[in-house]
SETORNU-696676 format. One record per residue: residue in one letter; x, y, z of N, C-alpha, C, CB in turn. Coordinates in Angstrom, 3 decimals, m for minus. Atoms other than C-alpha are relative to their C-alpha. Glycine has a CB too. Layout:
REM residues N
R/A/X/Y/Z/X/Y/Z/X/Y/Z/X/Y/Z
...
END
This chain:
REM residues 237
R/X/0.890/0.667/m0.811/m10.701/m23.065/m23.489/m0.806/1.112/0.605/0.691/m0.913/1.022
R/X/0.927/m1.150/m0.885/m13.646/m20.804/m21.941/0.452/m0.115/1.433/m1.791/m0.292/m0.032
R/X/m0.417/m0.046/m1.126/m12.975/m19.716/m18.597/m1.374/m0.103/0.993/0.885/1.224/0.091
R/X/1.315/m0.109/m0.678/m15.645/m20.666/m16.091/m0.536/1.132/0.922/m0.069/m1.045/0.718
R/X/0.295/m1.278/m0.605/m17.688/m18.037/m14.214/0.291/m0.588/1.785/m1.862/0.634/m0.505
R/X/m0.465/0.228/m1.460/m16.319/m18.173/m10.462/m1.424/0.275/0.711/1.362/1.128/0.559
R/X/1.237/m0.409/m0.991/m19.695/m16.340/m9.230/m1.237/m0.092/m0.888/0.125/1.636/0.683
R/X/1.160/0.205/0.870/m22.498/m17.650/m11.256/m1.415/0.432/0.700/m0.029/m1.542/m0.412
R/X/1.208/m0.556/m0.582/m25.003/m16.417/m8.756/0.420/1.302/0.711/m0.702/m1.032/0.998
R/X/m0.258/m1.296/m0.566/m23.696/m13.017/m8.179/m1.053/1.074/0.212/0.909/0.535/m0.750
R/X/0.941/m1.138/m0.195/m25.468/m10.251/m6.707/0.776/1.450/m0.015/m0.780/m0.218/1.428
R/X/m0.631/m1.577/0.190/m25.362/m6.347/m7.008/0.635/0.268/1.153/m1.074/1.245/m0.247
R/X/m1.168/m0.442/m0.922/m22.331/m5.006/m5.288/m0.222/1.433/0.652/1.386/0.038/m0.862
R/X/0.297/m1.378/m0.435/m22.726/m1.963/m2.952/0.831/1.090/m0.806/0.306/0.122/1.538
R/X/m0.922/m1.316/0.760/m21.459/1.478/m4.489/1.048/0.200/0.961/m0.868/1.619/m0.255
R/X/m1.154/m0.225/m0.533/m17.970/2.176/m3.424/0.057/1.512/0.549/1.023/m0.338/m1.004
R/X/0.064/m1.605/m0.578/m17.519/5.466/m1.343/1.437/0.448/m0.441/m0.249/0.202/1.927
R/X/m1.251/m0.416/0.344/m14.992/7.629/m2.654/m0.150/1.725/m0.090/0.469/m0.793/m1.440
R/X/m1.240/0.336/m0.204/m13.084/9.640/m1.936/0.139/0.148/1.845/1.009/1.048/m1.017
R/X/m0.199/m0.358/m1.716/m11.584/9.454/1.837/0.319/1.380/0.465/1.223/m0.809/0.630
R/X/0.135/m1.302/m0.153/m11.951/12.346/3.722/1.537/0.423/0.124/m0.964/0.363/1.220
R/X/m1.509/m0.483/m0.028/m8.782/14.623/3.642/0.853/0.033/1.252/0.043/1.344/m0.449
R/X/m0.678/0.136/m1.203/m8.123/14.539/7.308/0.262/m1.373/0.612/m0.672/0.722/0.874
R/X/0.147/0.927/m0.524/m8.255/11.006/7.848/1.482/m0.835/0.158/m1.054/m0.541/m0.660
R/X/m1.361/0.703/m0.569/m5.453/8.837/9.887/m0.395/m1.516/0.100/0.525/0.632/1.633
R/X/0.282/1.262/m0.423/m5.371/5.196/9.542/1.485/m0.463/0.944/m0.383/m0.986/m1.438
R/X/m0.750/0.224/m1.153/m3.430/4.203/12.763/0.026/m1.386/0.315/m0.480/0.742/1.088
R/X/m0.247/1.281/m0.333/m1.805/0.936/13.541/0.827/0.117/1.542/0.867/m0.729/m1.278
R/X/m0.907/m0.148/m1.134/0.598/m0.199/16.292/1.538/0.622/m0.434/0.132/m1.499/0.684
R/X/m1.378/m0.451/0.279/3.706/0.678/14.510/0.086/1.095/m1.082/0.845/m1.191/m0.430
R/X/0.142/m1.223/0.848/2.521/3.031/11.590/m1.080/0.735/0.176/0.014/m0.252/m1.284
R/X/0.931/m0.702/0.005/0.211/5.840/11.064/0.002/0.271/m1.505/0.084/1.068/0.959
R/X/0.147/m0.297/1.285/m0.952/6.499/7.655/m0.929/1.240/m0.278/m0.461/m1.173/m0.634
R/X/0.992/m1.066/0.090/m2.282/9.908/6.368/0.224/0.591/m1.476/0.201/1.152/1.229
R/X/m0.073/m0.320/1.380/m3.046/11.558/2.860/1.048/0.882/0.008/m1.235/0.549/m0.631
R/X/m1.197/m0.952/0.147/0.109/13.253/1.532/m0.454/1.318/m0.283/0.969/m0.408/m1.101
R/X/0.030/m1.475/0.520/0.188/16.925/1.292/1.341/0.328/m0.476/m0.433/1.076/1.121
R/X/m0.829/m0.120/0.586/2.699/17.610/m1.038/1.201/1.174/0.330/m0.602/0.003/m0.994
R/X/m0.809/m1.204/m0.650/4.004/20.845/0.260/0.723/m0.140/1.328/m0.917/1.112/0.226
R/X/m0.488/0.232/m1.388/4.389/19.613/3.718/0.811/m1.199/0.092/m1.118/m0.114/0.970
R/X/m0.747/1.242/m0.280/5.677/16.089/3.162/0.891/m0.241/m1.004/m0.825/m1.158/0.161
R/X/m0.914/0.235/1.288/7.842/16.120/m0.120/1.402/m0.229/0.434/m0.008/1.274/m1.037
R/X/m1.264/m0.008/m0.510/10.805/17.161/1.622/0.665/m1.325/0.951/m0.040/1.223/0.753
R/X/m0.010/1.191/m1.059/10.418/14.505/4.468/0.089/m1.486/m0.632/m1.398/0.070/0.890
R/X/0.073/1.011/0.936/9.653/11.775/1.807/1.341/m0.231/m0.712/m1.061/0.312/m0.948
R/X/m1.345/0.096/0.724/12.550/12.627/m0.389/1.179/m0.587/1.027/0.430/1.566/m0.573
R/X/m0.878/0.231/m1.096/14.916/12.557/2.581/0.105/m1.663/0.468/m0.558/0.941/1.205
R/X/m0.050/1.329/m0.455/13.673/9.097/3.520/0.353/m1.066/m1.026/m1.240/m0.301/0.572
R/X/m0.034/0.873/0.846/13.709/7.508/0.232/1.060/0.335/m1.187/m1.323/m0.178/m0.384
R/X/m0.853/m0.424/0.742/16.656/9.248/m1.365/1.289/m1.127/m0.131/0.307/1.344/0.528
R/X/m0.961/1.273/m0.073/18.438/5.875/m2.023/m0.517/m0.754/m1.560/m0.364/m1.166/1.691
R/X/0.291/0.350/1.185/18.734/4.433/m5.707/m0.726/m1.716/0.041/1.420/0.220/m0.838
R/X/0.672/1.347/0.076/17.820/0.798/m4.360/m1.394/0.162/0.491/0.752/m1.107/0.848
R/X/1.420/m0.112/m0.140/14.591/2.047/m3.159/m0.841/0.287/m1.442/m0.234/1.171/1.042
R/X/0.860/m0.665/1.187/13.623/3.580/m6.752/0.458/m1.023/m0.912/0.325/1.705/m0.517
R/X/m0.371/1.018/1.087/15.225/0.478/m8.664/m1.090/m0.536/m0.963/0.569/m1.186/0.666
R/X/1.067/0.787/0.894/11.951/m1.292/m9.703/m1.183/1.147/m0.073/m0.596/m1.638/0.787
R/X/1.330/m1.006/0.122/9.575/1.889/m9.749/0.251/0.808/m1.366/m0.149/1.211/1.443
R/X/0.079/m0.633/1.257/8.760/3.562/m13.056/0.440/1.460/0.123/m1.399/m0.113/m0.552
R/X/m0.539/m1.357/0.061/10.052/6.733/m11.990/0.899/0.398/1.241/m1.176/0.977/m0.121
R/X/m1.101/m0.162/m0.965/12.707/8.495/m10.004/0.101/1.521/0.137/1.413/m0.699/m0.493
R/X/m0.052/m1.500/m0.127/12.586/12.061/m8.565/1.231/0.384/0.340/m0.905/0.564/0.953
R/X/m1.318/m0.509/m0.206/15.578/14.155/m8.166/0.189/0.905/1.084/0.434/0.609/m1.108
R/X/m0.141/m0.842/m1.259/14.874/16.569/m5.199/m1.076/0.315/0.517/0.639/1.138/m0.117
R/X/1.535/m0.450/m0.741/11.983/17.771/m2.840/m0.735/0.625/m0.826/0.011/0.972/1.233
R/X/1.103/m0.615/0.803/10.607/19.990/m5.443/m0.584/m0.784/m1.089/0.446/1.201/m0.581
R/X/0.529/0.882/1.118/10.537/17.561/m8.136/m0.992/m1.034/0.568/1.201/m0.763/m0.750
R/X/0.657/0.831/m0.407/8.980/15.254/m5.844/m1.413/0.510/0.346/0.680/m0.545/0.924
R/X/1.164/m0.508/m0.169/6.233/17.636/m4.617/m0.535/0.142/m1.288/0.024/1.139/0.731
R/X/0.540/m0.126/1.328/5.614/18.486/m8.454/m0.460/m1.472/m0.278/1.102/0.600/m1.100
R/X/0.157/1.337/0.297/5.477/14.590/m9.063/m1.577/m0.269/0.899/1.511/m0.970/0.550
R/X/1.367/0.431/m0.818/2.710/14.159/m6.193/m0.954/0.957/m0.268/0.128/m0.093/1.611
R/X/1.085/m0.655/0.585/0.802/17.191/m7.218/m0.719/m0.490/m1.275/0.426/1.198/m0.227
R/X/0.571/0.620/1.324/0.502/15.655/m10.769/m0.639/m1.152/0.231/0.992/m0.299/m1.029
R/X/0.721/1.344/m0.563/m0.351/12.215/m9.088/m1.581/0.279/0.340/0.803/m0.537/1.491
R/X/1.212/m0.728/m0.647/m3.054/13.949/m7.178/m1.215/0.168/m1.089/0.494/1.549/0.559
R/X/0.671/m0.629/1.015/m4.450/15.754/m10.102/m0.580/m1.236/m1.039/1.043/1.089/m0.710
R/X/0.436/1.032/0.823/m4.785/12.516/m12.229/m0.681/m1.042/0.725/1.058/m0.534/m0.715
R/X/0.860/0.662/m0.752/m6.783/10.870/m9.505/0.746/m0.986/1.053/m0.917/m0.699/m0.924
R/X/m0.657/0.840/m0.979/m4.100/9.026/m7.321/m0.559/0.559/1.278/1.620/0.028/m0.076
R/X/0.094/m0.485/m1.549/m4.579/9.089/m3.352/1.228/m0.339/0.521/m1.169/m0.678/0.927
R/X/m1.463/0.619/m0.451/m0.777/8.948/m2.277/m0.511/0.281/1.538/1.735/0.942/m0.630
R/X/m0.131/m0.284/m1.493/m0.395/8.491/1.582/1.531/m0.026/0.499/m0.860/m1.118/0.834
R/X/m1.333/0.101/m0.698/2.637/9.037/3.886/0.036/m0.692/1.374/0.536/1.369/0.190
R/X/m0.172/0.936/m0.856/3.790/6.643/6.189/0.882/0.383/1.072/0.397/m1.072/m0.614
R/X/m1.011/m0.377/m1.308/5.080/7.558/9.768/0.078/m1.061/1.018/m0.500/1.329/0.835
R/X/m0.359/1.233/m1.315/6.287/5.378/12.817/m1.182/0.733/1.024/2.141/0.023/0.890
R/X/0.819/m0.248/m1.196/3.774/5.479/15.670/1.154/m0.244/1.109/m1.420/m1.061/0.130
R/X/m1.145/0.218/m1.215/6.883/4.319/18.051/1.145/m0.198/m0.674/m0.194/m1.278/1.041
R/X/m1.629/0.100/0.412/10.607/3.944/17.878/m0.254/m1.368/m0.649/1.352/0.006/1.430
R/X/0.106/1.152/0.477/11.052/1.228/15.356/1.303/m0.122/m1.156/m1.506/m0.154/m0.528
R/X/m1.159/0.431/1.044/14.220/m0.213/13.199/0.885/1.183/0.421/m0.434/m0.062/m1.842
R/X/m1.046/m0.850/m0.376/16.394/2.290/15.043/m0.329/1.466/m0.404/1.293/m0.483/m0.627
R/X/0.226/m1.445/0.005/14.340/5.495/14.150/m1.081/0.247/0.932/m0.329/0.561/m1.385
R/X/1.241/m0.279/m1.147/12.095/7.339/16.483/m1.435/0.438/m0.527/0.451/1.262/1.021
R/X/1.355/0.041/0.248/8.593/7.798/16.718/m0.377/1.372/m1.014/m0.788/m0.021/1.498
R/X/0.661/m1.117/0.959/6.950/10.160/13.961/1.175/0.068/m1.227/m0.251/1.727/0.911
R/X/m1.077/0.102/1.200/9.955/9.421/11.317/m0.909/m0.260/m1.041/1.224/m1.207/0.100
R/X/0.711/0.711/1.272/8.647/9.202/7.833/0.749/m0.918/m0.518/m0.344/0.863/m1.134
R/X/m0.663/1.289/0.412/9.417/5.846/6.662/m0.375/m0.481/m1.411/m0.364/m1.107/0.996
R/X/0.290/0.235/1.421/7.601/5.655/3.182/m1.058/0.578/m0.588/m0.151/m1.223/m0.248
R/X/1.166/m0.225/0.749/4.699/5.914/0.992/m0.656/m1.071/m0.661/0.246/0.870/m0.880
R/X/0.488/1.015/0.747/1.942/4.011/m0.916/m1.323/1.073/m0.444/m0.292/m1.605/0.903
R/X/1.199/m0.719/0.506/m1.126/5.144/m2.811/m0.996/m1.018/m0.585/0.403/1.073/m1.098
R/X/1.089/0.535/0.752/m4.386/4.137/m3.874/m0.033/0.728/m1.780/m1.474/0.418/1.009
R/X/0.006/m0.308/1.614/m4.465/4.453/m7.877/m0.844/m0.987/m0.712/1.510/m0.082/m0.688
R/X/0.683/0.627/0.768/m6.227/3.291/m10.755/m1.481/m0.381/0.626/0.811/m1.062/m0.385
R/X/1.370/0.091/m0.768/m9.617/3.847/m8.955/m0.988/0.005/m0.953/m0.293/1.149/1.007
R/X/1.309/0.101/0.795/m12.816/2.844/m10.643/m1.232/m0.276/1.056/0.112/m1.284/m1.161
R/X/0.915/0.050/m0.746/m15.390/3.754/m8.393/m1.286/m0.670/m0.427/m0.128/1.121/0.336
R/X/1.385/0.602/0.630/m18.401/2.559/m10.719/0.319/m1.565/0.317/m0.272/0.366/m1.905
R/X/m0.223/1.540/0.150/m16.691/m1.009/m10.688/0.520/m0.446/1.467/1.200/m0.397/m1.288
R/X/m0.599/0.584/m1.350/m15.768/m1.007/m6.820/1.416/m0.485/m0.019/m0.814/m1.190/0.464
R/X/m1.510/0.843/m0.016/m11.945/m1.539/m7.383/0.957/1.302/0.025/0.365/m1.170/m1.622
R/X/m1.281/m1.014/m0.073/m8.679/0.242/m6.912/1.332/m0.998/0.119/m0.107/1.148/1.510
R/X/m1.611/0.756/m0.139/m4.731/m0.601/m6.865/0.523/0.658/1.223/1.225/0.319/m1.430
R/X/m0.815/m0.601/m0.891/m2.589/m0.152/m4.082/1.346/m0.254/m0.552/m0.203/m0.483/1.397
R/X/m1.126/0.097/0.632/0.744/0.658/m5.596/0.950/1.287/0.404/m0.326/m0.136/m1.475
R/X/m1.032/m0.950/m0.257/3.833/3.148/m5.963/0.264/0.070/1.545/m0.401/1.392/m0.584
R/X/m0.538/0.243/m1.057/4.891/1.921/m2.762/1.483/m0.097/0.147/m0.535/m0.953/0.341
R/X/m1.471/m0.111/m0.472/8.429/2.889/m1.309/0.039/0.081/1.260/0.754/1.089/m0.480
R/X/m0.275/m0.347/m1.408/9.778/2.514/2.105/1.710/0.021/0.120/m0.776/m1.197/1.077
R/X/m1.499/0.294/m0.464/13.414/3.471/3.598/0.386/m1.158/0.307/0.383/0.622/1.043
R/X/m0.296/1.240/m0.065/15.579/0.841/3.637/0.161/m0.450/1.184/0.920/m0.262/m0.642
R/X/m0.239/0.496/m1.451/15.928/0.690/7.312/m1.346/m0.887/0.555/0.273/1.415/1.037
R/X/1.251/0.731/m0.580/12.317/m0.693/7.611/m0.372/m1.003/m0.912/m1.237/0.916/0.249
R/X/0.146/1.219/0.923/12.615/m3.218/4.770/m0.049/m1.287/1.056/1.387/m0.112/m1.170
R/X/0.111/1.438/m0.789/11.760/m6.787/6.124/m0.532/0.247/1.392/1.506/m0.796/0.158
R/X/0.402/0.152/m1.383/10.148/m5.453/9.214/m1.621/0.272/0.072/0.874/1.058/0.953
R/X/1.748/m0.239/m0.184/6.398/m4.772/10.377/m0.599/0.883/m0.742/m0.472/0.476/1.322
R/X/0.436/m1.428/0.781/6.120/m1.669/8.407/m0.998/m0.298/m1.105/1.345/0.798/m0.752
R/X/0.856/0.398/1.344/4.810/m3.329/5.031/m1.179/m0.706/0.450/0.808/m0.992/m1.086
R/X/1.166/1.025/m0.184/2.598/m5.963/6.273/m1.131/0.729/0.832/0.525/m1.420/0.824
R/X/0.994/m0.677/m0.805/0.817/m3.377/8.942/m0.353/1.133/m1.419/0.717/0.760/1.741
R/X/0.365/m1.128/0.941/0.749/m0.683/6.242/m1.096/m0.796/m1.093/1.541/0.702/m0.834
R/X/1.104/0.675/0.718/m1.165/m3.132/3.872/m1.131/m0.627/0.590/0.479/m0.898/m0.685
R/X/1.376/0.157/m0.853/m3.509/m4.337/6.411/m0.818/1.139/0.368/0.261/m0.593/1.273
R/X/0.867/m0.996/m0.290/m4.426/m0.923/7.106/m0.776/0.611/m1.342/0.809/1.045/0.749
R/X/0.470/m0.508/1.215/m4.760/0.156/3.473/m1.022/m1.106/m0.450/1.202/0.288/m1.053
R/X/1.218/1.053/0.518/m6.766/m3.258/2.599/m1.278/0.104/0.877/0.506/m1.663/0.091
R/X/0.901/m0.075/m0.698/m8.666/m2.796/5.563/m1.080/0.985/m0.166/0.481/0.037/0.956
R/X/0.885/m1.360/0.438/m10.055/0.702/4.779/m0.498/m0.029/m1.512/0.971/1.441/0.159
R/X/0.785/m0.084/1.159/m10.635/m0.148/1.160/m1.269/m0.874/m0.003/0.831/m0.336/m1.118
R/X/1.198/1.042/0.058/m12.688/m3.341/1.732/m1.300/0.576/1.229/0.749/m1.807/0.493
R/X/1.026/m0.234/m0.931/m14.352/m2.281/5.137/m0.892/1.334/m0.154/0.644/m0.013/1.287
R/X/0.205/m1.380/m0.345/m14.767/1.522/4.860/m0.537/0.433/m1.421/1.404/0.827/0.585
R/X/0.279/m0.682/1.428/m14.687/2.285/0.900/m0.874/m1.050/m0.614/1.430/0.327/m0.996
R/X/0.544/0.992/0.761/m16.374/m1.027/0.042/0.315/m0.523/m1.285/m0.989/0.265/m0.084
R/X/m0.479/0.357/1.385/m14.193/m1.839/m2.653/m0.247/m1.744/m0.238/1.765/0.473/m0.120
R/X/0.101/1.426/0.150/m14.732/m5.550/m4.134/1.168/m0.504/m0.692/m1.221/m0.394/m0.711
R/X/m1.416/0.612/0.536/m11.200/m5.870/m5.642/1.104/1.224/0.357/m0.049/m0.370/m1.901
R/X/m1.378/m0.740/0.003/m7.982/m4.302/m4.823/1.082/m1.081/m0.472/0.403/0.628/1.588
R/X/m1.023/0.818/0.722/m5.144/m5.342/m7.175/1.502/0.750/0.690/m0.217/0.172/m1.945
R/X/m1.337/m0.376/m0.363/m1.320/m5.075/m6.597/1.013/m0.538/m1.172/0.354/m0.623/1.482
R/X/m0.597/0.350/1.351/1.293/m4.985/m9.563/1.425/0.270/0.417/m0.560/0.922/m1.377
R/X/m1.577/m0.478/m0.102/5.347/m5.017/m9.695/0.728/m0.508/m0.975/0.743/m0.393/1.254
R/X/m0.801/0.291/1.168/7.881/m5.268/m12.133/0.379/m1.641/0.319/1.421/1.130/m0.133
R/X/m0.297/1.129/0.108/8.783/m8.809/m13.120/1.480/m0.290/0.623/m0.203/m0.284/m1.321
R/X/m1.528/m0.029/m0.462/12.342/m8.199/m11.998/0.166/0.262/1.570/0.823/1.228/m0.817
R/X/m0.240/m0.359/m1.517/11.375/m7.098/m8.507/m0.357/m1.233/0.641/m0.896/1.277/0.613
R/X/0.438/1.021/m0.592/11.409/m10.633/m6.938/m0.330/0.306/1.516/0.937/m1.017/m0.209
R/X/0.248/m0.162/m1.472/11.508/m9.130/m3.263/m1.452/0.549/0.055/1.109/1.033/0.749
R/X/1.421/m0.526/m0.072/8.058/m7.380/m4.034/m0.841/m0.949/m0.252/m0.315/1.056/m0.867
R/X/0.977/1.004/0.406/6.625/m10.482/m5.645/0.054/m0.759/1.366/0.394/m0.924/m1.433
R/X/0.032/1.079/m0.906/7.554/m12.551/m2.750/m0.946/0.602/1.312/1.636/m0.463/0.410
R/X/0.906/m0.727/m0.907/6.115/m9.595/m0.412/m1.478/0.036/m0.175/0.379/1.267/0.003
R/X/1.559/m0.059/0.508/2.793/m9.392/m2.191/m0.566/m1.421/0.364/m0.170/0.304/m1.796
R/X/0.420/1.420/m0.314/2.295/m13.213/m1.891/0.132/m0.267/1.352/0.760/m1.017/m0.727
R/X/0.109/0.208/m1.330/3.186/m13.325/1.601/m1.294/0.736/0.649/1.285/0.445/0.608
R/X/1.265/m0.596/m0.455/0.053/m10.977/2.134/m0.997/m1.022/m0.021/m0.443/1.171/m0.830
R/X/1.028/0.769/0.035/m1.984/m13.788/0.916/m0.875/0.448/m1.231/m0.672/0.042/1.305
R/X/0.430/m0.332/1.022/m2.702/m11.986/m2.474/m0.013/m1.099/m1.152/0.640/1.063/m0.235
R/X/m0.036/1.215/0.807/m3.566/m14.387/m5.320/0.811/0.746/m1.425/m1.779/m0.743/m0.279
R/X/m0.952/m0.360/1.298/m1.249/m14.275/m8.690/m1.162/m0.147/m1.010/1.494/m1.156/m0.354
R/X/1.269/0.158/0.878/m3.526/m13.419/m11.481/0.760/m0.104/m1.381/m1.205/1.377/0.102
R/X/m0.501/0.110/1.405/m0.991/m13.440/m14.454/1.214/1.005/0.161/m1.185/0.434/m1.256
R/X/m1.240/m1.073/0.230/2.152/m11.439/m15.948/m0.508/0.720/m1.328/1.713/m0.807/m0.250
R/X/0.634/m0.810/1.101/1.063/m8.624/m18.318/1.503/0.371/m0.672/m1.093/1.472/0.584
R/X/m1.128/m0.254/0.881/3.841/m8.570/m21.288/0.097/1.440/m0.440/m0.086/m0.874/m1.195
R/X/m0.126/m1.005/0.578/5.473/m5.446/m22.214/m1.060/1.281/0.386/m0.015/m0.451/m1.253
R/X/1.073/m0.786/m0.640/3.295/m3.348/m19.763/0.297/1.358/0.374/m0.434/m0.633/1.146
R/X/m0.181/m1.204/m0.706/4.942/m0.397/m18.336/1.783/0.457/m0.315/m0.453/m0.329/1.774
R/X/m1.160/m0.347/0.238/7.960/1.604/m19.453/0.639/0.361/1.529/m0.045/1.124/m1.075
R/X/m0.914/m0.270/m1.194/10.954/1.714/m16.780/0.588/1.515/m0.027/1.258/m1.089/m0.022
R/X/m0.593/m1.302/0.138/12.625/4.985/m15.764/1.250/0.003/m0.941/0.375/0.513/1.377
R/X/m0.838/m0.279/1.185/15.459/3.906/m18.049/m0.277/m0.469/m1.238/1.152/m0.384/0.180
R/X/0.312/0.073/1.411/13.503/3.467/m21.153/m0.510/m1.434/m0.255/1.267/0.360/m0.902
R/X/0.525/1.511/0.408/12.920/m0.466/m21.223/m1.329/0.012/0.421/0.789/m1.310/0.713
R/X/1.424/0.399/m0.236/9.656/m1.909/m21.085/m0.482/m1.105/0.918/m0.486/m0.324/m1.166
R/X/m0.039/0.974/m0.865/8.792/m3.964/m18.213/m1.360/m1.028/m0.183/0.135/0.685/1.385
R/X/1.369/1.091/m0.189/6.458/m7.154/m17.850/m0.276/0.034/1.598/0.392/m1.882/m0.555
R/X/0.521/m0.084/m1.302/4.306/m6.730/m14.823/m0.712/m1.056/0.553/m0.739/0.991/0.086
R/X/0.592/1.129/m0.824/3.248/m9.304/m12.241/m1.375/0.587/0.638/1.108/m0.519/1.230
R/X/1.308/m0.418/m0.509/m0.550/m8.866/m11.306/m0.565/m0.642/1.055/m0.885/m0.053/m0.908
R/X/0.271/0.438/m1.121/m1.643/m9.743/m8.079/m1.476/0.693/0.433/1.206/0.273/0.889
R/X/1.125/m0.875/m0.263/m5.343/m9.183/m6.519/m0.226/m0.565/1.402/m1.319/m0.082/m1.094
R/X/0.657/0.583/m0.979/m7.194/m9.630/m3.179/m1.613/0.600/m0.200/0.773/0.342/1.443
R/X/1.568/m0.447/0.180/m11.130/m9.836/m3.752/m0.593/m0.019/1.344/m0.919/m1.027/m1.001
R/X/0.957/m0.197/m1.363/m13.782/m9.055/m1.049/m0.178/m1.419/0.409/m1.622/0.793/m0.258
R/X/0.305/1.171/m0.647/m14.351/m12.851/m0.890/1.352/m0.479/0.802/m0.539/m1.059/m1.074
R/X/m1.414/0.349/m0.542/m10.567/m13.238/m0.018/0.488/0.779/1.233/1.035/0.243/m1.101
R/X/m0.162/m0.827/m1.085/m10.479/m10.507/2.504/0.042/m0.505/1.443/m0.947/0.853/m0.096
R/X/m0.062/0.614/m1.467/m11.266/m12.388/5.752/1.204/m0.690/0.110/m1.165/m1.000/0.368
R/X/m1.185/0.766/m0.221/m8.546/m14.764/5.120/1.115/0.707/0.058/0.188/m0.922/m0.892
R/X/m1.332/m0.593/0.222/m5.834/m12.466/4.145/0.054/1.096/1.000/0.240/0.528/m1.499
R/X/0.003/m0.806/m1.033/m6.931/m10.264/7.332/0.468/m0.777/1.152/m1.263/0.595/0.183
R/X/m0.717/0.825/m0.972/m6.319/m13.006/9.511/1.317/m0.571/m0.299/m0.770/m1.031/0.319
R/X/m1.251/0.188/m0.025/m3.251/m13.963/8.073/0.957/0.998/0.142/0.224/m0.556/m0.894
R/X/m0.945/m1.073/m0.545/m1.749/m10.644/8.478/m0.072/0.496/1.465/m0.183/1.171/m0.801
R/X/0.225/m0.110/m1.518/m3.079/m10.477/12.079/1.238/m1.017/0.637/m1.737/m0.567/0.465
R/X/m0.811/1.213/m0.518/m1.278/m13.770/12.597/1.492/0.422/m0.266/m0.406/m1.494/m0.815
R/X/m1.275/m0.292/0.296/1.923/m12.530/10.864/0.367/1.061/1.232/0.132/0.571/m1.560
R/X/m0.554/m1.144/m0.726/2.059/m9.214/12.724/m0.013/m0.597/1.612/m1.006/1.497/m0.275
R/X/m0.140/0.519/m1.444/1.219/m11.146/16.325/1.334/m0.585/m0.017/m1.140/m1.103/0.473
R/X/m1.462/0.883/m0.127/4.344/m13.417/15.627/1.323/0.904/m0.351/0.002/m1.389/m1.189
R/X/m1.279/m0.887/0.401/6.683/m10.438/14.611/0.675/0.562/0.959/m0.265/1.072/m0.818
R/X/m0.920/m0.308/m1.215/9.664/m10.018/16.817/0.033/1.670/0.184/1.655/m0.652/m0.300
R/X/m0.111/m1.521/m0.050/9.362/m6.334/15.782/m1.281/0.820/0.322/0.495/0.480/m1.333
R/X/1.334/m0.437/m0.376/6.021/m5.627/17.032/0.242/0.744/1.330/m1.065/m1.241/0.136
R/X/0.096/m0.252/m1.434/5.504/m3.821/20.418/m0.540/m1.170/0.558/m0.823/1.195/0.368
R/X/0.573/1.021/m1.140/5.016/m6.135/23.255/m0.572/0.384/1.086/0.886/m0.769/0.529
R/X/0.749/m0.538/m1.329/3.966/m3.829/26.062/m0.342/1.523/m0.399/1.064/m0.078/1.529
R/X/0.401/m1.420/m0.037/2.304/m0.641/26.451/m1.201/0.237/m1.011/1.264/0.940/m0.369
R/X/1.349/0.163/0.732/m0.560/0.833/24.441/0.065/m0.121/m1.364/m0.880/1.074/0.220
R/X/m0.287/0.453/1.490/0.949/m0.108/20.988/0.323/m1.466/0.124/1.294/0.836/m0.753
R/X/m0.302/1.301/0.109/1.419/m3.642/22.084/m0.880/m0.625/m0.906/m0.001/m0.618/1.206
R/X/0.554/0.576/1.191/0.734/m6.209/19.493/m1.192/m0.818/0.335/1.011/m0.820/m0.723
R/X/1.385/0.478/m0.051/m2.985/m7.277/19.139/m0.619/0.369/m1.234/m0.785/0.545/1.166
R/X/0.595/m0.466/1.115/m5.508/m7.259/16.460/m0.305/1.612/m0.114/m1.189/m0.765/m0.097
R/X/0.080/m1.233/0.090/m5.800/m3.830/15.218/m1.487/0.351/m0.090/0.804/0.436/m1.054
R/X/1.677/m0.261/m0.252/m9.525/m2.572/16.324/m0.236/0.870/m1.344/m0.493/1.027/1.684
R/X/0.374/m1.042/0.955/m11.567/m0.727/13.712/m0.029/1.618/0.401/m1.341/m0.385/m0.423
R/X/0.131/m1.444/m0.599/m11.916/2.236/16.091/1.490/0.651/m0.339/m0.367/m0.026/1.827
R/X/m1.354/m0.691/0.044/m8.114/3.061/15.298/m0.052/0.574/m1.460/1.371/m1.072/0.291
R/X/0.192/m0.677/1.266/m9.347/4.294/11.816/m0.413/1.681/0.575/m1.353/m0.892/m1.004
R/X/0.518/m1.062/m0.564/m9.489/8.051/12.859/m0.333/0.930/m1.345/1.024/0.614/1.122
R/X/0.476/m1.047/0.831/m11.145/11.009/11.084/m0.032/1.021/0.613/m1.122/m0.142/m0.540
END
């Protein structure tokens, strides 16, 4: 059965801006996100993420800081834009400034105004806290409001039910499952679950994330990082 055109009166989309400046920082209440410097950040990232449970559903696994730095350099050369995630405030028993994870812009198609947020990993201390929703809010907002993306997609292993639930809670729409899509680190080939946030969805998703963060018991309640909608001025260059 043919699929109906969801936008029959579509208009020309603005040109997507790329790349982000190398010194940009996306600052929230709990986290600050900056471009990865492999030489500077690989050791701290490896120390934060050196847990088999963190890497269980990722298609790669690094063995030491040197191999992580090499991996990051290789991904940057292929067009990825990886980020390092640090705490702005003490959180989940960790001090301000602690490295707690990484995420990337990848599969970037500037001509088509789309990209993917993926290769996301967090140290286990911050699982199920405000770190992931705020990270996604910052990355999505920068993609739509500053880069002028029309589509952001997110993918995960069909076996990673925790990630599927987390992506769905963002308000992303499920678009289907890609069979035998990507080889896992153990040599098996995974089915990949595909989600997206479109520019038309972004206002709803943004409101949903703000509401979720405002109600989170883990968000700061007093002081300069107190819970409130994160203003656009918190994007620092």
